[in-house]
C-alpha positions in Angstrom: 28.9 -24.2 16.8 28.5 -26.0 20.1 27.3 -22.7 21.7 24.3 -22.8 19.4 23.2 -26.3 20.4 19.8 -26.6 21.9 17.4 -29.3 23.1 14.4 -27.1 22.8 12.4 -27.4 19.5 13.7 -24.9 17.0 11.4 -22.6 14.9 13.1 -21.0 11.9 11.6 -17.7 10.9 12.5 -16.7 7.3 12.0 -13.0 6.5 13.0 -10.1 4.3 15.6 -7.4 5.1 13.0 -4.9 6.2 14.0 -4.0 9.8 11.4 -1.3 10.3 7.7 -0.7 9.8 4.7 -3.1 10.0 6.5 -6.2 8.7 9.2 -5.9 11.4 6.5 -5.5 14.1 4.8 -8.6 12.9 8.0 -10.6 12.8 8.8 -9.4 16.3 5.4 -10.7 17.3 6.3 -14.1 15.9 9.6 -14.2 17.8 7.9 -13.4 21.1 5.1 -16.0 20.4 7.3 -18.9 19.6 9.7 -18.1 22.5 6.7 -18.0 24.9 5.7 -21.5 23.7 9.1 -22.9 24.7 10.9 -22.9 21.3 14.3 -21.6 20.3 13.8 -19.1 17.6 16.2 -18.7 14.7 15.7 -15.8 12.3 17.2 -16.0 8.8 17.2 -12.8 6.9 16.9 -13.2 3.1 17.7 -10.4 0.6 15.3 -9.9 -2.2 17.5 -7.8 -4.5 20.5 -9.2 -6.3 22.7 -6.3 -5.3 22.8 -7.7 -1.7 26.0 -9.8 -1.9 28.2 -10.2 1.1 30.2 -7.0 0.5 27.1 -4.7 0.0 27.4 -1.7 2.4 23.7 -1.8 3.1 24.0 -4.9 5.1 25.4 -3.0 8.1 22.2 -1.1 8.8 19.9 -4.0 7.9 21.7 -6.3 10.3 21.4 -3.8 13.1 17.7 -3.5 12.7 17.0 -7.3 12.2 19.0 -8.1 15.4 16.4 -6.0 17.3 13.7 -8.5 16.5 15.0 -10.5 19.5 15.5 -14.0 18.0 17.7 -16.4 19.9 20.0 -16.7 16.9 20.1 -14.6 13.7 21.7 -15.5 10.4 22.0 -13.5 7.2 22.0 -15.1 3.8 23.6 -13.3 0.9 23.0 -13.5 -2.9 25.2 -16.1 -4.6 25.8 -14.7 -8.1 26.3 -18.1 -9.7 23.1 -19.5 -8.2 21.2 -16.3 -9.2 22.2 -16.7 -12.9 21.3 -20.4 -12.9 17.9 -19.8 -11.2 17.2 -16.9 -13.5 17.4 -19.2 -16.5 15.6 -22.1 -14.8 12.7 -19.9 -13.8 12.4 -18.5 -17.3 12.0 -22.0 -18.7 9.9 -23.3 -15.8 7.3 -20.7 -16.4 7.2 -21.3 -20.2 9.2 -18.2 -21.0 6.5 -16.0 -19.4 7.6 -15.5 -15.7 6.5 -12.3 -13.8 8.2 -9.7 -11.7 7.0 -11.6 -8.7 8.7 -14.7 -9.9 11.9 -12.7 -10.3 11.8 -11.6 -6.6 11.1 -15.2 -5.4 14.1 -16.6 -7.5 16.3 -13.8 -6.2 15.6 -14.8 -2.6 16.1 -18.5 -3.5 19.5 -17.7 -4.8 20.7 -16.4 -1.4 22.9 -18.7 0.6 24.0 -19.0 4.2 27.6 -19.3 5.2 29.0 -22.8 5.8 29.1 -22.0 9.6 25.5 -20.8 9.6 24.2 -23.8 7.6 26.2 -26.2 9.8 24.7 -24.6 13.0 21.1 -24.9 11.7 21.8 -28.4 10.6 22.5 -29.4 14.2 19.3 -27.9 15.5 16.0 -29.9 16.2 13.9 -27.9 13.7 10.2 -28.3 14.4 8.7 -25.6 12.2 9.6 -23.1 9.4 7.6 -19.9 9.4 7.9 -18.0 6.1 7.3 -14.3 5.9 6.1 -13.0 2.6 5.7 -15.1 -0.5 9.0 -13.6 -1.7 11.0 -15.7 0.7 9.3 -19.0 0.0 11.8 -20.2 -2.5 14.7 -19.8 0.0 12.7 -21.5 2.7 12.0 -24.5 0.5 15.7 -24.7 -0.4 16.7 -24.4 3.3 14.5 -27.4 4.1 15.9 -29.5 1.3 19.6 -28.7 1.8 20.2 -27.6 5.4 17.6 -28.8 7.8 18.2 -32.4 8.9 15.1 -34.1 10.3 13.9 -37.6 10.3 10.3 -36.5 9.8 8.5 -33.9 7.8 9.0 -30.3 9.0 5.8 -28.3 8.7 5.7 -24.8 7.2 3.5 -21.7 7.8 3.4 -18.8 5.4 2.4 -15.3 6.6 1.3 -13.3 3.6 1.9 -9.6 4.7 -0.4 -8.0 2.2 -1.4 -9.0 -1.3 2.0 -8.8 -3.0 0.6 -9.0 -6.6 -1.3 -5.8 -5.9 1.7 -4.1 -4.3 3.9 -4.9 -7.4 1.1 -3.6 -9.7 0.7 -0.4 -7.8 4.4 0.3 -7.4 4.7 -0.5 -10.4 7.4 -3.1 -10.8 9.1 -3.7 -14.1 9.4 -7.3 -15.2 13.2 -7.8 -15.7 12.6 -10.5 -18.4 10.2 -8.5 -20.6 11.3 -4.9 -19.5 7.6 -4.2 -19.3 4.8 -4.3 -16.7 2.8 -7.5 -15.9 -0.9 -7.5 -15.8 -2.5 -7.9 -12.4 -4.0 -11.2 -13.5 -0.6 -12.6 -14.3 0.9 -11.3 -11.0 -1.9 -12.8 -9.0 -1.7 -16.1 -10.8 2.0 -16.3 -9.9 1.3 -15.4 -6.2 -1.5 -17.9 -5.8 0.6 -20.6 -7.5 3.2 -20.2 -4.8 0.7 -20.1 -2.0 -0.9 -23.3 -3.3 2.1 -25.1 -1.9 1.2 -24.2 1.7 -1.4 -25.9 3.9 -1.6 -23.1 6.5 -1.6 -19.4 5.6 -1.6 -16.6 8.2 -2.9 -13.2 7.4 -2.3 -9.9 9.2 -5.4 -8.1 8.0 -9.1 -8.9 7.5 -8.8 -7.8 3.8 -5.9 -10.2 3.2 -7.8 -13.0 5.0 -11.0 -12.6 2.9 -9.0 -12.1 -0.4 -6.9 -15.3 -0.1 -9.7 -17.4 1.5 -11.8 -16.7 -1.6 -9.1 -17.8 -4.0 -7.7 -20.7 -1.9 -10.8 -22.1 -0.2 -9.2 -25.5 0.4 -6.3 -24.1 2.5 -6.3 -23.4 6.2 -6.5 -19.6 6.8 -5.8 -17.9 10.1 -6.2 -14.2 10.9 -3.5 -13.0 13.4 -3.8 -9.2 14.0 -0.5 -7.5 14.9 0.0 -6.7 18.6 2.4 -4.2 20.1 5.5 -5.0 22.1 4.7 -4.5 25.7 8.3 -3.3 26.3 7.7 -0.4 24.0 4.4 0.5 25.7 6.3 0.4 29.1 9.1 2.6 27.7 6.6 5.2 26.8 4.8 5.1 30.1 8.2 5.5 32.0 9.0 8.7 30.2 8.7 11.7 32.5 5.6 13.7 31.3 7.4 17.0 32.0 10.5 16.1 30.0 9.1 17.5 26.8 6.6 20.1 25.7 3.1 18.8 25.0 2.4 17.8 21.4 -1.2 18.4 20.4 -1.0 16.4 17.2 1.5 13.6 16.4 2.1 11.7 13.2 4.7 9.0 12.8 5.5 7.9 9.3 8.2 6.4 7.1 9.2 7.6 3.6 6.2 6.1 1.7 3.9 7.4 -0.9 0.7 6.8 1.2 2.3 8.9 4.0 3.2 11.6 1.5 -0.4 11.6 0.2 -1.7 11.8 3.8 0.4 14.9 4.5 -0.9 16.5 1.3 -4.5 15.9 2.2 -4.1 17.0 5.8 -2.3 20.3 5.2 -4.4 21.2 2.1 -7.8 20.1 3.3 -8.0 19.7 7.0 -5.5 22.0 8.7 -7.1 25.2 7.3 -10.2 24.3 9.2 -8.4 24.2 12.6 -5.4 26.4 12.0 -6.9 29.2 14.1 -6.7 26.9 17.2 -2.9 27.0 16.9 -2.4 23.3 17.7 1.2 22.2 17.8 2.0 19.5 15.2 5.0 17.1 15.2 5.6 14.8 12.3 8.3 12.2 13.0 10.0 9.9 10.6 11.6 9.9 7.2 8.4 11.1 5.6 10.0 14.6 5.7 12.3 13.6 2.8 9.3 12.8 0.5 7.4 15.9 1.4 10.5 18.1 0.9 11.0 16.6 -2.6 7.5 16.2 -3.9 5.5 18.7 -1.9 7.9 21.7 -1.7 5.1 24.3 -1.1 3.8 22.3 1.9 7.3 21.8 3.3 8.1 25.5 2.9 4.9 26.4 4.8 5.1 23.7 7.5 8.7 22.6 7.5 9.0 23.3 11.2 6.5 20.5 11.9 8.7 17.9 10.3 11.5 16.7 12.7 12.7 13.6 10.7 13.7 10.3 12.2 14.3 10.2 16.0 16.5 7.8 17.9 13.7 7.3 20.4 9.9 7.5 19.7 8.9 7.1 23.4 9.3 10.8 24.4 7.2 12.0 21.4 4.4 9.5 22.1 4.5 10.4 25.8 4.1 14.1 25.0 1.4 13.5 22.4 -2.2 14.6 23.3 -3.6 13.1 20.1 -2.2 10.8 17.4 -3.6 11.5 14.0 -3.5 9.4 10.8 -5.0 11.2 7.7 -4.4 8.3 5.3 -6.0 8.5 1.9 -4.2 5.4 0.5 -2.4 2.4 1.6 -2.6 -1.4 1.8 -2.3 -4.1 4.4 -2.8 -3.0 8.0 -1.6 0.1 9.7 0.5 -0.9 12.7 0.9 2.8 13.6 -2.8 2.9 14.3 -2.6 -0.1 16.5 0.4 1.4 18.2 -1.5 4.5 19.1 -4.4 2.5 20.5 -2.0 0.3 22.6 -0.5 3.5 24.2 -4.0 4.7 25.1 -3.6 7.8 23.0 -6.6 9.7 21.6 -6.7 8.8 18.0 -8.2 10.3 14.9 -8.0 8.5 11.6 -9.6 8.0 8.2 -11.0 4.7 6.8 -7.5 4.0 5.3 -6.0 4.4 8.8 -8.2 1.5 9.9 -7.5 -0.6 6.8 -7.5 -4.3 7.3 -9.2 -4.1 10.7 -12.6 -5.5 11.8 -14.6 -2.3 11.5 -17.7 -3.6 13.2 -15.6 -4.3 16.3 -13.8 -1.0 16.0 -17.1 0.7 16.0 -18.3 -1.3 19.0 -15.3 0.0 20.9 -16.4 3.6 20.2 -14.0 4.5 17.3 -15.0 5.6 13.8 -13.4 6.7 10.6 -13.5 10.4 9.4 -13.0 10.7 5.7 -14.4 14.2 5.0 -12.0 17.1 5.9 -14.7 18.8 8.1 -15.4 15.5 10.0 -11.7 14.9 10.5 -11.1 18.4 11.8 -14.1 18.1 14.1 -12.9 14.8 15.5 -9.5 16.4 16.3 -11.2 19.2 18.2 -13.4 16.7 20.2 -10.4 14.4 21.0 -8.4 17.3 22.3 -11.4 18.7 24.3 -11.9 15.4 26.2 -8.6 13.5 26.2 -9.5 11.2 29.0 -12.6 9.8 27.2 -10.8 9.5 23.9 -7.9 7.7 25.6 -10.3 5.2 27.3 -11.8 4.5 23.9 -8.4 3.7 22.4 -7.6 1.3 25.2 -10.9 -0.6 24.9 -10.3 -1.0 21.2 -6.8 -2.4 21.7 -7.6 -4.7 24.5 -10.6 -6.2 22.7 -9.1 -6.6 19.3 -5.3 -6.4 19.2 -4.1 -7.6 22.6 -1.3 -10.1 22.9 -3.8 -12.6 24.3 -5.9 -12.4 21.2 -2.9 -12.4 18.8 -1.3 -15.4 20.5 -4.5 -17.4 20.5 -4.6 -17.0 16.7 -1.0 -18.1 16.3 -1.7 -21.1 18.5 -4.4 -22.1 16.1 -2.1 -21.8 13.1 0.6 -23.8 14.9 -1.8 -26.5 15.7 -3.1 -26.7 12.1 0.4 -26.8 10.8 1.7 -29.6 13.1 -1.4 -31.7 12.7 -1.9 -31.4 8.9 
């Protein structure tokens, strides 16, 4: 325990067990920001499903991914079965026998507990701030402050929303374990806003989230902090030898999600026939191949060679890409993959949904625009590949002006100031 002692102020980040995708990228931003401001960063991973007890085999892969966030110290909570059963009943009563599926996830996270060693180590640290990721982990964070953190003065909290979770649960859709039915959007939203009411400072990762919650919680402090891309990743791509792989005309990177599946369907059915005669090479990286194989068998049969599945290293594919495309027709939150392409200075072609959550006026000022009609999307691909240098310059301008580390950290400085002074 002595090896974890620190004199520097400690920031505790509380987050879900999602070691990949946009959430992970944002949490990595947080780690880098707080460390750059002289704090020791502790990340506490909180499970949101009651199957994640200490012996669950899934913890192995989760732990590996979470450790890559780069926190100074990382701890993993696990569901305590007894606490879960007690909180399940207490939540049912507290919400007058009408709790929602969102309440269930919050109580599940709250029922997670740290080991005695982890709790003891955190208890010895000079905690200056708790930064909560997702409304789902708020219950755990509050319990952590009550029972583990020892401080002579009030420890401020910041909550980062990461999308409108009531909408996510409605769209999924998520069954309410108490009623075995589906909650209305109004009830889910009421639950979400009730939890956010507890916070003085809310940070949002997208313009849409910022506007949505500011309208419903006008008396709270709201800060927009756009995701930025890890400079080490950008550097790793730039260091790849250009001749180490064959050029890729069109690159798409996507996880196994319904919006990515819908994007592949729209692209191959509506757009690709318009440019197929140009014989562009296509490479589709990530676990999206599993969804396409299962739900779009005809597309997979015709274009299966384009799907390469997950890769250990993305840098070579990005280095070889002549254009990154994002034919999104659905999705919520903000697309970190779009920001990633801009950070790498890659020619980029996307739909409106690929730019979701972004300040579109500033995107347009940088020279980028959305292409939602198949013919427009196809034409944009041809133009980008015809003048790669100009398209690449446009991407870099957009990233530098809107998503750079300097801009992101300035927003996080504002949130930190509001939290510590309120």
